[in-house]
LOTI-87357 format. One record per residue: residue in three letters; chain; x, y, z of N, C-alpha, C, O in turn. Coordinates in Angstrom, 1 decimal, always signed. Atoms other than C-alpha are relative to their C-alpha. Layout:
! LOTI-87357
type mol nX nY nZ caX caY caZ cX cY cZ oX oY oZ
ala A X Y Z X Y Z X Y Z X Y Z
...
! end
This chain:
! LOTI-87357
type mol nX nY nZ caX caY caZ cX cY cZ oX oY oZ
unk A -0.7 -1.0 -0.2 +110.0 +65.6 +144.8 +0.9 -0.4 -0.5 +1.6 -1.3 -0.1
unk A -0.2 -0.3 +1.4 +111.2 +66.6 +141.6 +1.7 +1.4 -0.1 +2.0 +2.2 -1.0
unk A -0.6 -1.1 -0.6 +114.2 +68.8 +143.5 +1.5 -0.4 -1.0 +1.7 -1.5 -0.4
unk A -1.3 +0.6 +0.5 +117.8 +67.8 +141.2 -0.4 -0.9 -0.9 +0.3 -1.9 -1.0
unk A +0.2 +0.8 +0.9 +116.1 +66.2 +138.7 -0.2 +0.2 -1.3 -1.1 +0.8 -1.9
unk A -0.4 -0.4 +1.1 +117.6 +65.7 +135.8 -0.7 -0.2 -1.4 -0.2 -1.3 -1.8
unk A +1.2 +0.4 +1.0 +115.0 +65.5 +132.6 -0.1 +0.4 -0.9 +0.6 +1.4 -0.9
unk A +0.8 -0.3 +0.5 +113.2 +66.1 +129.6 -1.5 +0.0 +0.5 -2.1 -1.0 +1.0
unk A +1.7 +0.2 -0.2 +109.7 +67.1 +130.2 -0.8 +0.5 -1.5 +0.0 +0.8 -2.3
unk A +0.9 +0.0 +0.1 +106.4 +67.7 +128.1 -1.1 +0.2 +0.3 -1.8 -0.7 +0.7
unk A +1.2 -0.5 -0.5 +103.4 +69.7 +128.7 -1.3 -0.1 -0.9 -1.6 +0.5 -1.9
unk A +0.5 +0.7 +1.9 +100.7 +67.8 +126.9 -1.1 +0.4 +1.2 -1.0 +1.0 +2.3
unk A +2.1 +0.0 -0.3 +96.2 +67.6 +127.5 -0.2 -1.4 -1.1 +0.5 -1.7 -2.0
unk A +0.2 +0.4 +0.4 +94.6 +65.2 +126.6 -1.4 -0.4 -0.9 -2.6 -0.5 -0.5
unk A +1.8 -0.7 +0.7 +92.2 +65.0 +123.3 -0.4 -1.2 -0.8 +0.2 -2.2 -0.9
unk A +0.7 +1.6 +0.9 +90.3 +62.3 +121.3 +1.3 -0.8 -0.7 +2.3 -0.2 -0.9
unk A -1.2 +0.9 +0.7 +92.6 +59.2 +119.7 -1.4 -0.2 -1.4 -2.6 -0.3 -1.5
unk A +0.3 -0.2 +1.3 +92.2 +59.5 +116.0 +1.1 -0.3 -1.0 +2.3 -0.3 -0.9
unk A -0.9 +1.0 +0.9 +93.1 +57.8 +113.1 +1.1 +1.5 +0.1 +2.0 +1.3 +0.9
unk A +0.0 -0.6 +0.6 +94.3 +61.4 +111.8 +1.8 +0.1 +1.8 +2.7 +0.9 +2.2
unk A -1.2 -0.2 -2.0 +97.0 +61.0 +115.7 +0.6 -0.9 -0.5 +0.2 -2.0 -0.4
unk A -0.6 +1.1 +0.1 +99.5 +59.3 +114.6 +0.4 -1.2 +0.6 +0.0 -2.3 +0.2
unk A +0.3 +0.1 -1.3 +100.5 +58.4 +117.8 -0.5 -1.1 +1.0 -0.2 -1.7 +2.0
unk A +1.1 +0.1 -1.1 +97.4 +57.2 +118.7 +0.3 -0.3 +1.9 +0.2 -1.3 +2.7
unk A -0.4 +0.1 -1.2 +98.3 +58.1 +122.1 -1.3 +1.3 +1.0 -1.5 +1.6 +2.2
unk A +1.1 -1.1 -0.4 +95.5 +60.8 +122.4 +0.0 +1.2 +0.7 -1.0 +1.7 +1.2
unk A -0.6 -1.1 -0.4 +97.7 +63.6 +123.6 +0.0 +0.5 -0.6 +0.2 +0.0 -1.7
unk A -0.9 -1.6 +0.9 +98.4 +67.5 +122.2 +1.0 -0.7 +1.3 +0.8 -1.3 +2.3
unk A -0.7 -0.7 -0.7 +101.7 +68.1 +123.1 +0.4 +1.2 +0.0 +0.8 +1.6 -1.1
unk A +0.2 -1.6 +0.6 +102.0 +71.8 +123.6 +1.7 +0.9 +1.1 +2.2 +1.9 +1.5
unk A -1.7 -0.8 -0.1 +105.7 +72.1 +124.7 +0.9 -0.6 +0.0 +0.5 -1.5 -0.8
unk A -0.8 +0.7 -0.3 +108.5 +70.6 +125.2 +1.4 +0.4 +0.7 +1.8 +1.5 +0.3
unk A -1.4 -1.0 +0.1 +112.2 +71.3 +127.1 +0.6 -1.1 +0.8 +0.3 -2.3 +0.7
unk A -1.3 -0.1 -0.7 +115.2 +70.8 +129.5 +0.3 +0.3 +1.5 +0.1 +1.4 +1.9
unk A -0.5 -1.1 -0.8 +116.4 +71.2 +132.7 +1.0 -1.2 +0.8 +1.1 -2.4 +0.7
unk A -0.5 +0.6 -1.1 +118.6 +70.2 +135.2 -0.1 -0.3 +1.5 +0.6 -0.8 +2.3
unk A +0.6 -0.2 -0.7 +116.3 +70.8 +137.5 -1.4 -0.2 +0.4 -2.1 +0.7 +0.9
unk A +2.2 -0.6 +1.0 +112.4 +69.9 +136.8 -0.4 +0.0 +1.9 -1.0 -1.0 +2.0
unk A +0.2 -0.2 -0.8 +111.8 +70.6 +140.3 -1.0 +2.2 +0.1 -2.1 +2.6 -0.1
unk A -1.0 -1.6 +1.0 +112.9 +74.7 +139.6 -0.1 +0.4 -0.9 -0.1 +1.6 -1.1
unk A +1.2 -0.5 +1.3 +111.4 +74.4 +136.3 -0.8 +0.6 +0.6 -0.9 +1.8 +0.8
unk A +1.2 -0.5 +0.1 +108.5 +73.8 +137.2 -0.7 +0.8 +0.7 -1.8 +1.0 +0.3
unk A +0.2 -1.7 -0.5 +108.0 +76.8 +139.6 -0.1 +0.8 -1.5 -1.1 +1.2 -2.1
unk A +0.0 -0.8 +0.8 +109.4 +78.5 +137.0 -0.5 +0.5 -0.9 -0.5 +1.7 -1.0
unk A +1.6 +0.2 +0.9 +106.4 +78.0 +134.2 -0.7 +1.0 +0.6 -1.1 +2.1 +0.4
unk A +1.0 -0.5 -1.2 +104.9 +78.4 +137.2 -0.4 +1.6 +0.1 -1.4 +2.1 -0.4
unk A -0.4 -1.4 -0.7 +105.6 +81.7 +138.5 -0.8 +0.9 -1.7 -1.8 +1.6 -1.7
unk A -0.4 -0.7 +1.1 +105.8 +83.0 +134.9 -1.6 +0.1 -0.7 -2.1 +1.1 -1.3
unk A +1.5 -0.5 +0.3 +102.0 +81.9 +134.4 -0.1 -0.6 -1.8 -1.0 -0.3 -2.5
unk A -0.4 +0.5 +1.3 +103.6 +79.6 +130.6 -0.8 +0.0 -0.4 -1.0 +0.6 -1.5
unk A +0.4 +1.1 +0.7 +101.1 +77.5 +130.4 -2.2 +0.0 +0.4 -3.1 -0.9 +0.2
unk A +1.2 -0.4 -0.9 +97.7 +79.5 +132.3 -1.2 -0.1 -1.1 -2.1 +0.8 -1.0
unk A +2.1 +0.1 +1.4 +94.3 +79.0 +129.5 +0.8 -0.9 -0.9 +0.1 -1.0 -2.0
unk A +0.5 +0.9 +0.9 +95.8 +76.4 +127.6 -0.3 -1.9 +0.3 +0.0 -2.9 -0.3
unk A +0.5 +1.4 +0.3 +94.3 +73.5 +128.8 +0.7 -1.5 +1.3 +0.1 -2.4 +1.9
unk A -1.2 +0.9 +0.0 +98.0 +71.6 +130.0 -0.8 -1.3 +0.8 -2.0 -1.1 +0.7
unk A +0.5 +0.1 -1.6 +96.9 +69.4 +133.0 +1.2 -1.1 -0.2 +1.7 -1.5 +0.9
unk A -0.8 +1.0 -0.1 +99.5 +66.6 +131.6 +1.2 +0.6 +0.3 +1.5 +1.7 -0.1
unk A -1.4 -0.2 +0.2 +103.4 +66.3 +132.6 +0.8 -1.3 -0.2 +0.6 -2.2 +0.7
unk A -0.7 +1.2 +0.5 +105.5 +63.6 +131.1 +1.2 +0.1 +0.4 +1.8 +0.9 -0.3
unk A -1.4 -0.3 -0.3 +108.8 +63.2 +132.8 +0.5 -1.1 -0.5 -0.1 -2.2 -0.4
unk A -1.0 +0.8 +1.0 +111.7 +61.6 +130.8 +1.3 +0.0 +0.9 +2.3 +0.6 +0.6
unk A -1.7 -0.5 -0.7 +114.5 +61.5 +133.6 +1.7 -0.3 -1.1 +1.9 -0.9 -2.2
unk A -1.1 +0.3 +0.7 +117.9 +61.4 +132.2 +1.9 +1.2 +0.3 +2.1 +2.2 -0.4
unk A -0.6 -0.2 -0.2 +121.1 +62.5 +133.7 +1.5 +1.2 -0.9 +2.3 +2.0 -0.5
unk A -1.2 -0.2 +0.4 +123.4 +63.3 +130.7 -0.4 +1.4 -1.0 -1.0 +1.3 -2.1
unk A +0.0 -0.6 +1.1 +123.2 +66.5 +129.0 -0.5 +0.4 -1.8 -1.3 +1.2 -2.2
unk A -0.1 +0.2 +1.5 +123.6 +66.1 +125.3 -1.0 -0.9 -0.4 -1.4 -0.7 -1.5
unk A +1.7 +0.7 +0.4 +120.2 +63.4 +125.4 -0.9 +0.7 +1.2 -2.1 +0.8 +1.5
unk A +1.8 -1.0 +0.0 +118.2 +65.4 +127.0 -0.1 +1.2 -1.1 -1.1 +1.9 -1.2
unk A -0.1 -1.4 +1.0 +119.3 +68.2 +124.2 -0.3 -1.0 -1.6 -0.4 -0.4 -2.6
unk A +0.4 +1.3 +1.2 +118.6 +64.8 +121.5 -1.3 +0.2 +0.2 -2.0 +0.9 -0.6
unk A +1.2 +0.7 +0.4 +115.6 +63.6 +123.0 -0.7 +1.2 -0.1 -1.9 +1.1 -0.1
unk A +1.5 -1.0 -0.7 +113.9 +67.2 +123.5 +0.3 +0.6 -1.8 -0.5 +1.3 -2.4
unk A +0.9 -0.7 +1.8 +114.8 +68.1 +119.5 -0.7 -0.9 -0.5 -1.5 -0.6 -1.4
unk A +1.2 +0.8 +1.0 +113.1 +64.6 +118.5 -1.3 +0.1 +0.4 -2.2 -0.3 -0.4
unk A +0.9 -0.7 -0.2 +110.5 +65.7 +120.1 -0.6 +0.5 -0.7 -1.6 +0.2 -1.3
unk A +1.2 -1.3 +0.6 +109.4 +68.8 +119.0 +0.0 +0.0 -1.5 -1.0 +0.4 -2.2
unk A +0.0 +0.3 +1.4 +110.5 +68.0 +115.7 -0.8 -1.2 -0.4 -0.9 -1.4 -1.6
unk A +0.7 +1.5 +0.7 +108.3 +64.2 +115.8 -2.1 +1.3 +0.1 -3.0 +1.2 -0.7
unk A +1.0 -0.8 -0.7 +105.5 +67.1 +117.9 -0.9 +1.2 -0.8 -2.1 +1.5 -0.7
unk A -0.3 -1.8 +0.3 +105.7 +70.4 +116.3 -0.3 +0.7 +1.1 -0.2 +1.9 +0.8
unk A +0.8 -1.1 -1.7 +104.4 +71.9 +120.4 -0.3 +1.4 -0.9 +0.4 +1.7 -1.8
unk A -0.1 -1.3 -0.5 +103.1 +75.2 +120.2 -0.1 +1.2 +0.5 -0.5 +2.2 +0.1
unk A -0.8 -0.2 -0.6 +104.5 +76.4 +122.8 +1.2 +0.2 +0.5 +1.6 +0.6 +1.6
unk A -1.8 +0.5 +0.4 +107.9 +75.8 +122.1 +0.3 +1.8 -1.2 +1.0 +2.9 -1.1
unk A +0.5 -1.2 +0.7 +107.0 +78.4 +119.5 +0.4 +1.8 +0.0 +1.2 +2.6 -0.4
unk A +0.3 -1.0 -0.9 +105.4 +81.2 +121.4 +0.5 +0.4 +1.2 +0.2 +1.4 +1.8
unk A -0.9 -0.5 -1.7 +107.6 +81.1 +124.6 +1.8 -0.3 -0.7 +2.5 -0.5 +0.3
unk A -1.1 -0.2 +0.1 +111.2 +81.0 +122.9 +0.7 +1.0 -0.3 +1.9 +1.0 -0.5
unk A -0.5 -1.1 -0.4 +111.1 +84.5 +122.8 +0.9 +0.4 +2.2 +1.9 +1.0 +2.7
unk A -1.1 -0.2 -0.5 +112.1 +84.2 +126.1 +0.4 -1.3 +1.3 +0.4 -1.3 +2.5
unk A -0.4 +0.8 -0.4 +113.2 +81.0 +126.7 +2.0 +0.4 +0.1 +2.8 +1.1 -0.5
unk A -1.8 -0.8 +0.2 +116.9 +80.9 +128.4 +0.1 -1.0 +0.8 +0.3 -1.0 +2.0
unk A -1.1 +1.4 +0.1 +117.9 +77.6 +128.2 +0.0 -0.5 +0.8 -0.7 +0.2 +1.5
unk A -0.1 +0.9 -0.9 +118.6 +74.8 +130.9 -0.4 +0.7 +1.5 -0.2 +1.8 +1.8
unk A +0.1 -1.2 -1.7 +117.5 +75.9 +134.8 +0.7 -1.8 +0.4 +0.6 -2.8 -0.1
unk A -1.0 +0.6 -0.6 +120.0 +74.0 +137.0 +0.2 +0.2 +1.7 +1.2 -0.4 +2.3
! end
């Protein structure tokens, strides 16, 4: 159960690992977010259909109780991976759910 779990999270999908993938992970990070309640945040994304049709079937979660840490980690991940949906969903992003 992820209710009340504070975290930074990534929605991703598996892709063939290539030499162009500097991380070598074989993952495409599609969205990076932060929340004070992972269960509620996931339900909101699901209700809005934010990721429908993109094939993101992997959710990576890094627990963190500290808001400042979540904010910094989210910014670092966005800078590193440039997830396409962060730009597309910016207009409806309503901040951290808690």
